[in-house]
Structure formats: structure tokens, C-alpha cells
N, C-alpha and C positions, 0 to 999 in steps of 0.2 A: 282522411281520404288521400291527401297528398303523400303522407308517410307510407301508405299501402302501395303506391306506385314507384317508390324508390327503395333502395336497399337499406338495411338497418343502420349501417355506418353513416350513410348520407342523412338519414332521418335524425340520428343522434347529433350530427354536425349542425343541422338546421336548428334543432332544439337548443343547442348550446348558444348559437348565434342569436336566436330570439330572446333567450334569457339574458344574455349580455346586453342586447339592445334595450330591453325593457328596464334593466337596472340602470343603464346610462340615462335613459329618458327620465326615470323617476328621480335620479340624482340631480339632473339639470333642472327639472321643474321645481325641486325643493330649493335649489340654490339661487334661482332667479325668481323671486317672488313677484307676483303680479302687481303688488303695491310698491311703488317706488318710495324711497325715503326722500321727502322734500326737505331741503334745508330750512332751518328756522328763519322766519322773516317777520318783519313788523307790519307787512301788508300782504293782502291776498289778491290773487287774480280772480276775477269774477267771470260773468257770462259774456258771450259775444254780443256786443251791442248793435253793430251794423257792419256791412261791407260797403265801401264807397266806390262808385263807378264814375269816372270822368266821361262826360258825353259831349260830342261836338254840337248837338242840337237839343237843347233842354226841353223845348215844347214837344218835339217828336218823341223823345224818350218818355216824357210824362204821359203822352197819349198812348204809347205802346203799353206801358204798365197798367194804365187805367182802362183803356178801351179794348185792347187786345187780350190782355191777361186777366182783367177784371180785379185788379188789386186796388186797395184803398191807398190813395196818393194825396200827399199834402199839397198845400199851395207853395209857390216859390218864395224862399226867404233869402234876402241878401245878407251876407256876413262880410262886410267890408274889411274888418280886422283880419280875416283869413283870406280875403281876395276871391271869394266864391259866392255863387248863388247855390242854394241847396233845395232839394225836394226829397222828402222821405217817402219810401214805399213800404207799407206795413206787410209783413209776411207771417205773422202769428208768432213764430219763435225768435224772430229777429227782424231787422229792417235792412233795406238797401238805401243808401244815400246817393242821389244823383248830384254830381258836381259839375258846375259850369263856371268859366272864368268871370270874375268881376274885376275890371281894371287891368291895366297893362302889366302890372307886376304880379299878377296872379300866378301861383305855382301850378294851377291847372292849365293855364295857357301854355306854359312850357311843356307840360306832360302831353297835351294835345298836339303840339308841334311835332313831337317824337312819335306819337301814336294817333294818327289822323282819325281813325275810326273810334277812338276812345278805348276804354278798358278799365279793368280793376285798378284802383288807385291805392287804397289802403284798407286795412281791417281795424275795427275799433273794439277794444276789450275793456270791460269795466274793472276798476280796482277799488278796494275799500278805503285806501289812504294814499292819495296821489303824491303828497309831499314825502311820505316815507318811501314810496316807490321811486321817486326821483333821486332821493339820497342814496338808496341802495344800488340803483342802476348806475349812477355816476361812480360809486365805489367799484363796481364790476366793469368799469370802462365801456359801458354802453352809451353811445352818444345820443343826447337829447337835442332836438333841433331848435330849442329856445331855452333861454336862461330861466324863465318862469312859466308856469302853466298859464294858458290863455282860456278865456271863456269860449266854449264851443257851441255848436248848433242847438244843444239841449239846455243851454244856460248853466252848464257845469264846467269846472276846470278840466282842461285836456292838455296832453303833451304828445309829441310825435317822436318816435325812436328811429334813428337812422337805419335805412334798409340794409346798409352794408354790415351792420351789426346784428341783423335779424334775418339772416338767410335770404336776403333779397326782397323782403316784404316791409313796406312802410307800415309801422304799427302805431296806432293812436291809442293812448290809454286815457280813459275818462273816469272821473270820480263818480262812484256809484251813488 
């Protein structure tokens, strides 16, 4: 229909441009496969375990998720070795971890001083071999915030990766 409204020369030019564009798109789609080649590694990244949120009022946050949103919410668990109280909110496909400072040296206290209303603190991703992950990440010059893995809220070894090496996000890796 469009070709009928224009001259033969214009239609031929449009057809040539369309064919060239189609060939270019076909070439680009073939050269950029949807599956990326992942470098060989001794460990594998797993599923998102949780998203941690620092909160200035733990009881208020617990009540919000339980009473307002109707979520299944755990009891408060102190983790003195990490300087936090934690509460987990079950979401079906993952969890939220509510964090509140425990003690004066709590990293969450510092976070809340800078972010009075609270906010997202870190994400936690499972790995199948945390020791291999630590070794490889050190080789790749990714800073780990402790020399050794610590036992986390789920009773499994965890490490934290420096946010400056991870696009501004504090990442926790947890042994699956």
C-alpha cells in the first residue's frame, strides 16, 4: 500500500534500505548470542537468598510486614557476632531480612546514622562453595570484608563483598 503512494524509484530505495536493515539485524543477532560464555569456575552462584533492610524501629517494621501486609514473620534473633538483631519475612520466592543494631559497634548503627529512615542494606546470594568463591574473588581483586567466613543468620558460612567493588551494592555470599 505504501509503495502505491510513492514513485517506483522511491519504492525501490525503501525496499533496498529494508533489505539492508534486515540483513544487519540478522547478522547482529547471530553474532551476539543470548547465552553468554561464563568463565570456568570452581564455584557457582545460586539463588537470591534474601534482601536485607536496616530499620530504625524493629517492632514497627515487624508489625508492618505481619499485620499490614500479612506476611509470615519470624521472631527476633540476636546475632552478637554480627552486631545485629534480625527478623526474617517470608515471601515465597525469597526473604526479607530486617536488621536492627545490637551494640555500639554495630555496622547497622552507622548505616542508620547516615540513613535515618533505614533502607536496603545488602543482598544475599547463595554459592555452592564459599571457600572456592573467596579464593577466586581475592584473585580477581574483589575485596572481602573479613579474612574468614563467619556463621550467618541461617547457621551457614557467609562473607560480605565490598560495595565499591560491586557497583555500590553490599553483597553477602552464603554457603548453600
